[in-house]
DSSP file (Angstrom, degrees, kcal/mol; ACC not computed):
  #  RESIDUE AA STRUCTURE BP1 BP2  ACC     N-H-->O    O-->H-N    N-H-->O    O-->H-N    TCO  KAPPA ALPHA  PHI   PSI    X-CA   Y-CA   Z-CA
    1    1 A M              0   0    0      0, 0.0    20,-0.1     0, 0.0    25,-0.1   0.000 360.0 360.0 360.0 142.3  115.8  105.3  102.9
    2    2 A T        -     0   0    0     18,-0.1    19,-0.7    20,-0.1     2,-0.6  -0.341 360.0-109.4 -92.5 178.2  118.6  105.2  100.4
    3    3 A L  E     -A   20   0A   0     17,-0.2     2,-0.4    -2,-0.1    17,-0.2  -0.951  26.5-157.5-111.6 122.4  119.7  102.4   98.0
    4    4 A N  E     -A   19   0A   0     15,-3.0    15,-2.1    -2,-0.6     2,-0.5  -0.816   7.4-164.2 -97.2 139.3  123.0  100.6   98.8
    5    5 A V  E     -A   18   0A   0     -2,-0.4     2,-0.5    13,-0.2    13,-0.2  -0.979   6.5-171.1-129.2 120.0  124.7   98.9   96.0
    6    6 A K  E     -A   17   0A   0     11,-2.3    11,-3.2    -2,-0.5     2,-0.4  -0.944  16.1-144.5-111.4 129.9  127.4   96.3   96.5
    7    7 A V  E     -A   16   0A   0     -2,-0.5     2,-0.4     9,-0.2     9,-0.2  -0.785  18.0-179.0 -99.8 133.3  129.4   95.2   93.3
    8    8 A E  E     -A   15   0A   0      7,-2.7     7,-3.4    -2,-0.4     2,-0.5  -0.997  16.7-148.2-130.4 133.3  130.6   91.6   92.9
    9    9 A E  E     +A   14   0A   0     -2,-0.4     2,-0.3     5,-0.2     5,-0.2  -0.869  25.1 167.6 -97.6 133.2  132.5   90.2   90.0
   10   10 A K  E >   -A   13   0A   0      3,-2.8     3,-1.0    -2,-0.5    -2,-0.1  -0.874  62.4 -28.6-151.5 111.4  131.8   86.6   89.2
   11   11 A A  T 3  S-     0   0    0     -2,-0.3     3,-0.1     1,-0.3    -1,-0.0   0.911 124.3 -44.7  52.0  55.7  132.8   84.5   86.1
   12   12 A E  T 3  S+     0   0    0      1,-0.2     2,-0.3    30,-0.0    32,-0.3   0.669 121.3 105.8  62.6  19.5  132.8   87.5   83.7
   13   13 A K  E <   -A   10   0A   0     -3,-1.0    -3,-2.8    30,-0.1     2,-0.5  -0.917  63.2-139.0-122.8 154.7  129.6   88.8   85.1
   14   14 A T  E     -Ab   9  45A   0     30,-2.4    32,-3.1    -2,-0.3     2,-0.5  -0.967  15.1-162.9-116.0 124.7  128.9   91.7   87.3
   15   15 A I  E     -Ab   8  46A   0     -7,-3.4    -7,-2.7    -2,-0.5     2,-0.7  -0.928   3.9-159.9-109.9 127.6  126.4   91.3   90.1
   16   16 A L  E     -Ab   7  47A   0     30,-3.2    32,-3.0    -2,-0.5     2,-0.7  -0.927   8.2-154.8-105.1 112.3  124.9   94.4   91.8
   17   17 A H  E     -Ab   6  48A   0    -11,-3.2   -11,-2.3    -2,-0.7     2,-0.4  -0.798  17.0-159.1 -87.6 115.1  123.5   93.5   95.2
   18   18 A L  E     -A    5   0A   0     30,-2.3    33,-0.8    -2,-0.7     2,-0.4  -0.753  13.7-177.7-100.6 141.5  120.8   96.1   95.9
   19   19 A E  E     +Ab   4  51A   0    -15,-2.1   -15,-3.0    -2,-0.4     2,-0.4  -0.973  49.3  11.2-140.3 125.4  119.5   97.0   99.3
   20   20 A G  E    S-Ab   3  52A   0     31,-2.5    33,-1.8    -2,-0.4    34,-0.8  -0.911  99.8 -19.2 120.8-144.3  116.7   99.5  100.1
   21   21 A R  E     - b   0  54A   0    -19,-0.7     2,-0.9    -2,-0.4    34,-0.2  -0.868  41.3-152.7-109.6 135.5  114.2  101.4   97.9
   22   22 A L  E     + b   0  55A   0     32,-2.7    34,-2.5    -2,-0.4    37,-0.4  -0.843  49.9 125.9-107.1  94.3  114.6  102.0   94.2
   23   23 A D  S  > S-     0   0    0     -2,-0.9     4,-2.6    32,-0.2   -20,-0.0  -0.638  77.4 -70.4-136.2-171.4  112.7  105.2   93.7
   24   24 A A  T  4 S+     0   0    0      1,-0.2    -2,-0.0     2,-0.2     0, 0.0   0.815 129.5  48.4 -59.9 -32.3  113.1  108.7   92.2
   25   25 A I  T  4 S+     0   0    0      1,-0.2    -1,-0.2     2,-0.1     4,-0.2   0.893 121.3  32.0 -77.2 -38.6  115.5  109.7   95.0
   26   26 A S  T >> S+     0   0    0      1,-0.2     3,-1.3     2,-0.1     4,-1.1   0.639  94.7  87.6 -94.8 -13.9  117.8  106.6   94.8
   27   27 A A  H 3X S+     0   0    0     -4,-2.6     4,-2.8     1,-0.3     5,-0.2   0.837  81.9  61.3 -56.9 -35.5  117.6  105.8   91.1
   28   28 A P  H 3> S+     0   0    0      0, 0.0     4,-2.2     0, 0.0    -1,-0.3   0.839  99.4  57.8 -62.0 -29.7  120.5  108.1   90.3
   29   29 A T  H <> S+     0   0    0     -3,-1.3     4,-1.6     2,-0.2    -2,-0.2   0.936 111.9  38.4 -65.0 -45.8  122.7  106.0   92.5
   30   30 A L  H  X S+     0   0    0     -4,-1.1     4,-2.8     2,-0.2     5,-0.2   0.881 113.3  58.2 -69.5 -39.1  122.0  102.8   90.4
   31   31 A D  H  X S+     0   0    0     -4,-2.8     4,-2.4     1,-0.2    -2,-0.2   0.908 106.9  47.4 -56.1 -44.5  122.1  104.9   87.2
   32   32 A Q  H  X S+     0   0    0     -4,-2.2     4,-2.4     2,-0.2    -1,-0.2   0.904 111.5  49.9 -66.2 -43.1  125.6  106.0   87.9
   33   33 A K  H  X S+     0   0    0     -4,-1.6     4,-2.2     2,-0.2    -2,-0.2   0.923 113.5  46.1 -62.7 -45.3  126.8  102.4   88.8
   34   34 A L  H  X S+     0   0    0     -4,-2.8     4,-2.3     2,-0.2    -2,-0.2   0.901 111.3  51.2 -66.5 -39.6  125.3  101.1   85.6
   35   35 A M  H  X S+     0   0    0     -4,-2.4     4,-2.2    -5,-0.2    -2,-0.2   0.913 110.1  50.7 -62.2 -42.4  126.7  103.9   83.5
   36   36 A D  H  X S+     0   0    0     -4,-2.4     4,-1.3     1,-0.2    -2,-0.2   0.926 111.0  48.2 -59.8 -45.3  130.2  103.2   85.0
   37   37 A L  H  <>S+     0   0    0     -4,-2.2     5,-2.5     1,-0.2    -1,-0.2   0.893 110.7  50.7 -64.8 -40.5  129.9   99.5   84.2
   38   38 A M  H ><5S+     0   0    0     -4,-2.3     3,-1.7     1,-0.2    -1,-0.2   0.887 107.3  54.0 -66.6 -38.0  128.8  100.2   80.6
   39   39 A R  H 3<5S+     0   0    0     -4,-2.2    -1,-0.2     1,-0.3    -2,-0.2   0.806 105.6  53.8 -64.3 -27.2  131.8  102.5   80.2
   40   40 A Q  T 3<5S-     0   0    0     -4,-1.3    -1,-0.3    -3,-0.2    -2,-0.2   0.306 120.5-114.4 -87.7   8.3  134.0   99.6   81.3
   41   41 A K  T < 5 +     0   0    0     -3,-1.7     2,-0.5     1,-0.2    -3,-0.2   0.749  56.8 163.4  64.2  27.8  132.3   97.5   78.6
   42   42 A R      < +     0   0    0     -5,-2.5    -1,-0.2     1,-0.1     3,-0.1  -0.648  10.1 175.9 -72.1 124.7  130.6   95.2   81.1
   43   43 A K        +     0   0    0     -2,-0.5    33,-3.4   -31,-0.2     2,-0.6   0.587  60.3  59.6-112.2 -13.1  128.0   93.4   79.1
   44   44 A K  E     + c   0  76A   0    -32,-0.3   -30,-2.4    31,-0.2     2,-0.4  -0.900  64.5 168.5-123.1 103.8  126.5   90.9   81.5
   45   45 A I  E     -bc  14  77A   0     31,-2.3    33,-2.6    -2,-0.6     2,-0.4  -0.956  14.7-165.1-122.2 129.9  125.0   92.6   84.6
   46   46 A L  E     -bc  15  78A   0    -32,-3.1   -30,-3.2    -2,-0.4     2,-0.6  -0.928   7.4-152.0-113.6 136.8  122.8   91.0   87.1
   47   47 A L  E     -bc  16  79A   0     31,-3.2    33,-2.3    -2,-0.4     2,-0.8  -0.947   6.0-151.3-112.6 120.1  120.7   92.9   89.7
   48   48 A D  E     +bc  17  80A   0    -32,-3.0   -30,-2.3    -2,-0.6     3,-0.4  -0.817  17.0 176.7 -90.7 110.6  120.0   91.1   93.0
   49   49 A F  E >   +     0   0A   0     31,-2.8     3,-2.1    -2,-0.8    34,-0.4   0.236  45.3 112.7 -96.3  10.8  116.7   92.5   94.2
   50   50 A S  E 3  S+     0   0A   0      1,-0.3    -1,-0.2    30,-0.2   -31,-0.1   0.733  85.6  37.5 -61.2 -22.1  116.5   90.2   97.3
   51   51 A Q  E 3  S+b   19   0A   0    -33,-0.8   -31,-2.5    -3,-0.4     2,-0.6   0.146  90.1 108.5-113.7  17.8  116.9   93.2   99.6
   52   52 A V  E <   +b   20   0A   0     -3,-2.1    31,-0.5   -33,-0.2    34,-0.2  -0.857  38.6 176.9 -97.4 121.3  114.8   95.8   97.6
   53   53 A D  E     +     0   0A   0    -33,-1.8     2,-0.3    -2,-0.6   -32,-0.2   0.486  63.6  31.9-103.3  -4.7  111.5   96.5   99.4
   54   54 A Y  E     -b   21   0A   0    -34,-0.8   -32,-2.7    31,-0.0     2,-0.4  -0.981  53.8-171.9-154.5 141.5  110.1   99.2   97.0
   55   55 A L  E     -b   22   0A   0     -2,-0.3   -32,-0.2   -34,-0.2     2,-0.1  -0.986  13.4-166.7-134.0 122.7  110.2   99.9   93.3
   56   56 A S     >  -     0   0    0    -34,-2.5     4,-2.2    -2,-0.4     5,-0.2  -0.420  41.5 -96.6 -98.9 177.5  108.8  103.1   91.9
   57   57 A S  H  > S+     0   0    0      1,-0.2     4,-2.5     2,-0.2     5,-0.2   0.842 125.7  57.7 -63.3 -32.5  108.0  104.2   88.3
   58   58 A A  H  > S+     0   0    0      2,-0.2     4,-1.8     1,-0.2    -1,-0.2   0.900 107.2  48.3 -64.1 -40.5  111.5  106.0   88.2
   59   59 A G  H  > S+     0   0    0    -37,-0.4     4,-2.2     2,-0.2    -2,-0.2   0.892 110.3  50.2 -66.1 -39.6  113.1  102.6   89.1
   60   60 A M  H  X S+     0   0    0     -4,-2.2     4,-2.6     2,-0.2     5,-0.2   0.913 108.9  52.3 -65.3 -41.3  111.2  100.8   86.4
   61   61 A R  H  X S+     0   0    0     -4,-2.5     4,-2.7     1,-0.2    -1,-0.2   0.911 108.8  50.9 -58.3 -42.4  112.2  103.4   83.8
   62   62 A L  H  X S+     0   0    0     -4,-1.8     4,-2.4     2,-0.2     5,-0.2   0.923 110.4  48.3 -62.4 -46.5  115.8  103.0   84.8
   63   63 A L  H  X S+     0   0    0     -4,-2.2     4,-2.1     1,-0.2    -2,-0.2   0.908 113.7  47.1 -61.9 -44.2  115.6   99.1   84.4
   64   64 A L  H  X S+     0   0    0     -4,-2.6     4,-2.1     2,-0.2    -2,-0.2   0.920 111.4  51.1 -63.1 -46.0  113.9   99.5   81.0
   65   65 A S  H  X S+     0   0    0     -4,-2.7     4,-2.5     1,-0.2    -2,-0.2   0.934 114.3  42.3 -59.1 -49.1  116.4  102.0   79.8
   66   66 A F  H  X S+     0   0    0     -4,-2.4     4,-2.7     2,-0.2     5,-0.3   0.834 110.1  57.0 -72.8 -32.1  119.4   99.9   80.8
   67   67 A T  H  X S+     0   0    0     -4,-2.1     4,-1.7    -5,-0.2    -1,-0.2   0.935 113.0  42.2 -60.4 -44.4  117.9   96.7   79.4
   68   68 A K  H  X S+     0   0    0     -4,-2.1     4,-2.2     2,-0.2    -2,-0.2   0.936 114.1  50.7 -68.8 -46.6  117.5   98.4   76.0
   69   69 A Q  H  X S+     0   0    0     -4,-2.5     4,-1.1     1,-0.2    -2,-0.2   0.922 113.0  45.1 -59.1 -45.7  121.0  100.0   76.1
   70   70 A L  H  <>S+     0   0    0     -4,-2.7     5,-3.9     1,-0.2     3,-0.3   0.881 109.7  55.7 -68.5 -34.4  122.7   96.8   77.0
   71   71 A K  H ><5S+     0   0    0     -4,-1.7     3,-1.6    -5,-0.3    -1,-0.2   0.905 105.0  52.9 -63.7 -39.9  120.8   94.9   74.4
   72   72 A H  H 3<5S+     0   0    0     -4,-2.2    -1,-0.2     1,-0.3    -2,-0.2   0.770 109.9  49.0 -64.2 -25.7  122.0   97.4   71.7
   73   73 A Q  T 3<5S-     0   0    0     -4,-1.1    -1,-0.3    -3,-0.3    -2,-0.2   0.144 123.8-106.2 -96.1  16.0  125.5   96.6   72.9
   74   74 A E  T < 5S+     0   0    0     -3,-1.6    -3,-0.2     1,-0.2     2,-0.2   0.844  85.3 117.5  60.0  35.3  124.9   92.9   72.7
   75   75 A G      < -     0   0    0     -5,-3.9     2,-0.3    -6,-0.1   -31,-0.2  -0.436  55.2-130.9-114.8-168.9  124.8   92.7   76.5
   76   76 A R  E     -c   44   0A   0    -33,-3.4   -31,-2.3    -2,-0.2     2,-0.6  -0.957   5.5-155.6-155.3 132.0  122.1   91.7   79.0
   77   77 A L  E     -c   45   0A   0     -2,-0.3    23,-0.6   -33,-0.2     2,-0.4  -0.948  23.3-176.0-104.7 120.9  120.6   93.1   82.1
   78   78 A T  E     -cd  46 100A   0    -33,-2.6   -31,-3.2    -2,-0.6     2,-0.3  -0.950   8.6-163.3-121.8 136.4  119.1   90.4   84.3
   79   79 A S  E     +cd  47 101A   0     21,-3.3    23,-2.3    -2,-0.4     2,-0.3  -0.894  14.5 172.3-117.1 149.6  117.2   90.9   87.6
   80   80 A Y  E     +cd  48 102A   0    -33,-2.3   -31,-2.8    -2,-0.3    23,-0.2  -0.980  46.7  35.7-151.8 164.2  116.5   88.2   90.1
   81   81 A A        +     0   0    0     21,-1.3     2,-0.3    -2,-0.3    22,-0.1   0.851  65.7 169.9  63.9  39.6  115.1   87.5   93.6
   82   82 A M        -     0   0    0     20,-0.5    -1,-0.2    -3,-0.1   -32,-0.1  -0.607  33.7-120.2 -80.3 139.5  112.4   90.2   93.5
   83   83 A N     >  -     0   0    0    -31,-0.5     4,-2.5   -34,-0.4     5,-0.2  -0.298  31.2-101.8 -72.2 168.3  109.8   90.0   96.4
   84   84 A E  H  > S+     0   0    0      1,-0.2     4,-2.2     2,-0.2     5,-0.2   0.847 119.8  52.8 -63.5 -36.3  106.2   89.6   95.4
   85   85 A E  H  > S+     0   0    0      2,-0.2     4,-1.7     1,-0.2    -1,-0.2   0.939 112.1  44.7 -65.9 -46.4  105.2   93.2   95.9
   86   86 A V  H  > S+     0   0    0      1,-0.2     4,-1.8     2,-0.2    -2,-0.2   0.904 114.1  50.1 -63.1 -42.0  108.0   94.4   93.6
   87   87 A L  H  X S+     0   0    0     -4,-2.5     4,-2.5     1,-0.2    -1,-0.2   0.886 107.9  53.5 -66.2 -36.5  107.2   91.7   91.0
   88   88 A E  H  X S+     0   0    0     -4,-2.2     4,-2.7    -5,-0.2    -1,-0.2   0.891 106.2  52.6 -65.8 -37.7  103.5   92.6   91.0
   89   89 A I  H  X S+     0   0    0     -4,-1.7     4,-1.4     2,-0.2    -1,-0.2   0.923 111.8  46.6 -60.6 -45.2  104.4   96.3   90.3
   90   90 A I  H  X>S+     0   0    0     -4,-1.8     5,-1.9     2,-0.2     6,-0.7   0.899 112.7  49.1 -63.9 -42.9  106.4   95.1   87.3
   91   91 A R  H ><5S+     0   0    0     -4,-2.5     3,-1.1     1,-0.2    -2,-0.2   0.914 107.9  53.9 -64.9 -43.4  103.7   92.8   86.1
   92   92 A M  H 3<5S+     0   0    0     -4,-2.7    -1,-0.2     1,-0.3    -2,-0.2   0.838 110.3  47.8 -62.3 -32.6  101.0   95.5   86.4
   93   93 A A  H 3<5S-     0   0    0     -4,-1.4    -1,-0.3    -5,-0.2    -2,-0.2   0.590 112.9-121.9 -82.2 -11.9  103.1   97.8   84.2
   94   94 A G  T X<5S+     0   0    0     -3,-1.1     3,-1.2    -4,-0.6     4,-0.2   0.549  76.9 125.7  82.4   7.5  103.6   95.0   81.7
   95   95 A F  G >>< +     0   0    0     -5,-1.9     4,-2.9     1,-0.2     3,-1.5   0.645  51.9  81.1 -75.9 -13.5  107.4   95.2   82.1
   96   96 A D  G 34 S+     0   0    0     -6,-0.7    -1,-0.2     1,-0.3     5,-0.2   0.716  90.6  54.2 -67.0 -15.6  107.7   91.4   83.0
   97   97 A R  G <4 S+     0   0    0     -3,-1.2    -1,-0.3    -6,-0.1    -2,-0.2   0.614 118.0  34.7 -88.4 -12.0  107.5   90.8   79.2
   98   98 A I  T <4 S+     0   0    0     -3,-1.5    -2,-0.2    -4,-0.2     2,-0.1   0.789 105.3  70.3-108.5 -40.5  110.4   93.1   78.5
   99   99 A L  S  < S-     0   0    0     -4,-2.9     2,-0.9    -9,-0.1   -21,-0.1  -0.451  81.3-120.3 -81.4 153.2  112.7   92.7   81.4
  100  100 A N  E     +d   78   0A   0    -23,-0.6   -21,-3.3    -2,-0.1     2,-0.4  -0.832  44.5 172.4 -95.5 104.7  114.8   89.6   82.1
  101  101 A I  E     +d   79   0A   0     -2,-0.9     2,-0.3    -5,-0.2   -21,-0.2  -0.946  10.0 177.9-124.0 133.1  113.6   88.5   85.5
  102  102 A F  E     -d   80   0A   0    -23,-2.3   -21,-1.3    -2,-0.4   -20,-0.5  -0.921  33.7-127.0-132.3 156.2  114.4   85.2   87.3
  103  103 A S  S    S+     0   0    0     -2,-0.3     2,-0.3   -23,-0.2   -23,-0.1   0.780  87.3  15.2 -77.2 -25.7  113.5   83.9   90.7
  104  104 A N  S  > S-     0   0    0    -24,-0.1     4,-2.2   -25,-0.1     5,-0.2  -0.937  76.6-105.2-147.5 169.1  117.0   83.2   91.9
  105  105 A E  H  > S+     0   0    0     -2,-0.3     4,-3.2     1,-0.2     5,-0.2   0.885 113.9  56.4 -61.7 -41.4  120.7   83.9   91.3
  106  106 A E  H  > S+     0   0    0      1,-0.2     4,-2.5     2,-0.2    -1,-0.2   0.940 110.7  43.0 -57.7 -50.5  121.4   80.4   89.8
  107  107 A D  H  > S+     0   0    0      1,-0.2     4,-2.3     2,-0.2    -1,-0.2   0.904 115.6  49.4 -66.3 -39.8  118.8   80.8   87.1
  108  108 A A  H  X S+     0   0    0     -4,-2.2     4,-2.0     2,-0.2    -2,-0.2   0.904 110.8  50.8 -63.8 -41.2  119.8   84.4   86.3
  109  109 A F  H  < S+     0   0    0     -4,-3.2     4,-0.5     2,-0.2    -2,-0.2   0.932 111.0  47.3 -62.6 -46.7  123.4   83.4   86.1
  110  110 A K  H >< S+     0   0    0     -4,-2.5     3,-1.3     1,-0.2     4,-0.4   0.919 111.2  52.2 -58.4 -46.0  122.6   80.6   83.7
  111  111 A S  H >< S+     0   0    0     -4,-2.3     3,-1.3     1,-0.3    -1,-0.2   0.876 105.4  53.4 -60.2 -40.6  120.4   82.8   81.6
  112  112 A S  T 3< S+     0   0    0     -4,-2.0    -1,-0.3     1,-0.3    -2,-0.2   0.555  99.0  66.1 -76.0  -6.6  123.1   85.5   81.3
  113  113 A S  T <         0   0    0     -3,-1.3    -1,-0.3    -4,-0.5    -2,-0.2   0.593 360.0 360.0 -86.8 -12.1  125.5   82.8   80.0
  114  114 A D    <         0   0    0     -3,-1.3    -1,-0.2    -4,-0.4    -2,-0.1   0.527 360.0 360.0 -66.5 360.0  123.5   82.3   76.8
C-alpha cells in the first residue's frame, strides 16, 4: 500500500493529511513533500496520522529528521491523531519524548501557535 498525502493550508499552518503506510517504500513520498514545504519556508507543519495504519523505523527516522530540521529553522513539526498501534511503536522507541504528538487536530493546532 502506498502513502497518500493531501496538503491543506490553514491559518499560516500547513497540514498534511496522511493515508496508508509510512514505511521504507512510502517514506520518500513524505520526505519530498516536507522538503518542498521547507524550501517554501513553511515553518509550522502538522501531520494528520488519523488514516495511517503502520509506521516503520524508516518512517520514524523521517519524523525525527524533519522535527530536528524544522527546529533549527525555528519551526515546528507536529503530529496528531495517531492510532494506538502507531503510538505504541513510537513510545517503544522513546520517540514520544522527542516528537511533538497530540491526540487531536485542535490541540496540535494550538501547540503550533506557540
